[in-house]
C-alpha positions, 0 to 999 in steps of 0.5 A: 500500500502507498502512504501519504506523500508517496508516488507509486510507479509499478512496472506493468505485468506485461514487462519482461522479468528482467525489466520488472526486477529493476523497476517493479513496485518502486515507491518514490517519496517527494524527494524523487530518489532513484534508488529505493528508499530505506525506511527505517522506522517502527511507527508512523504519524497521522494528521489527525486522530480521525485519520488514525482511526480510519487507518486501523479500520482499513478505511484509509490507505497507509502504513500503521506499524512496520510489523504490519507493513513498511514502504521498503518491505512493500516494494520488495513484496510487489517486485517479487509478486510481479516476477512470480505472476501472483495476485499477492505476496507477503515477506517474512524474516526467513525462508523457514518463517515463510514455510511455518507461517503458511501452515500455522496460519491456515491449518488447524487441529484435525487437519492432515498434510501430505508431504514428499519425503525429500525435503530440506531438514528444517521443512521435515521438522515442521511437517513431522514434529511441529505440526503434530504438536497442534493436532495436525497429522502428516504423511510422508510419501515418495514425491515422484510416485503419483500413486502414493499422493493419491493413496495418502489423501484422506477426508481431512487432507488440506495441504500437499507440500513439496519442493522441486528440485529437492534438497539435496538430491535434485529430484524433480517432481511433476508439479502439474500432476500433483496439483491435479491430485491435490485439487481433486482431494480438496487440498491446496498444493504448497511448493518450495521453489527455492532451487529452481528460482522464480526464473526457471520454474513457475509453480502457480502456472503449473497449478500450485496454490502457494509458493514459498521462497527462502529469499536468503538464497538466490534472491539476495545472492550474496550471503548478506541477509535472511528473508522469506516470501509467500505468494498466492492468490489474494483470498488466501493471503487475506483470509489466512496470512494477513492477520497471522503475520500481523499478530505473530510478527515474523516480519522482514526487516526493512534493511533486509528488504532493501538489500533484497531489492538490490539483489533482485535487480541482478538476479537474472544475470547472476542465475544465468551465469551460475546455471551455465557454469553448473551445467558445465561442471556437472558434465565434467564431474560425470566424466571423472573417475572418482565420481560415481554419480552426478545429479543435475536436472539439465543432464539427460541422465537425470532420473526425471529429465523429461519432467524437468525439461517440461516444467523448468526453463533451466537446470538451476545452479545446483549440482549433487555428486557422489564420490567413491569412498563414502564420508571420508572421501567426501570430507577429503575432497571438501577440505582440499578445495581452495576456491569453493568454500564449505558452507551450508548456504546456497545461491550465493555469488561464491561457490559453496559445497556441503556434506548433507549427511553431516549438516543439513540432513544430519537429524534424519536417521541413516535409513531415512537418508539412504532412502532419499539417496543421501549417501555418505559420499554425496556432496551438494555444490552451489555454483557461484560466479567465479570463472568456471575454469577456476572452479573446474581446476579446483574440483579436479585438484581436490578429486585428485 
């Protein structure tokens, strides 16, 4: 919403993504600043007591309190909304705040959730451990088996949840097919679209009802700030998230929103370069004698290559590969890298590698990890903006 004294210049939905990511959602003050303004304020003042009353009743447009809404945060939300092609968007303090808020704002005791087993460790915690505390039951299934989605549906199933590509094995789930099953069951489909980015996959167009992002990843893209985004139709946001976010307070900081706005301006340039490098490194790793398995959605040997080709426009910036020799060998390779750094983050300008078994998915049992294909020798590589030849030489040296 625009506050008093602000001129809103929102990019048209007809503009192409790269243009929207530079101009979308801008709110300019009377000073006419070119760069988006950073509004570091907790509260706002009113001309009269009557105006304050109207604001709180929703009869007067404007800002009330930055836990509810803030001009800088509003610009970020509008820009992501335009990129995604959604009716409405809300931001949160982190990606996990986005995931948690979606479910707790909407579901109630007695409801049931079906989720793909291949989820980020914290997302599995929400589904398996947190929701049941509130009487919300869950069933975990193989997301690539459509029959299991159908079989798991119950009369009280209200949500289907998946990420695609998955973390860390990069499984690609047929979003359109799962959406159809969910809707026939009277449920909504929630998709975590972090790995694909909004540039390479558009879940809402494939039938999803809600899309969540950790803006910490590619949207920021330079390892600076935390943030999350929820996108859906106006009704879902108004009926569920609006009051929940206002009253519980998982708000995005205006400073973080400003950083994210700057990140969005360069998102297409960064992701395109990172994806090209990831594709080349995946091919080189596949040819290496010490690498027993490579998983990359853009390669024809990926198990769900046909689905990826149909619903994604790029292979993404992530590569998973398995080295012979298990955890000891995986640690040795990681420790020998000089350019690529060890970190559990992803989507960064810097190339980062992690060992999922002992980090992001360490809380899962060994049997659960192996079921998902997370072996002791598996490494997850987030490809950055370095020269691809330097990255290839770094991996070659470490593998040797």
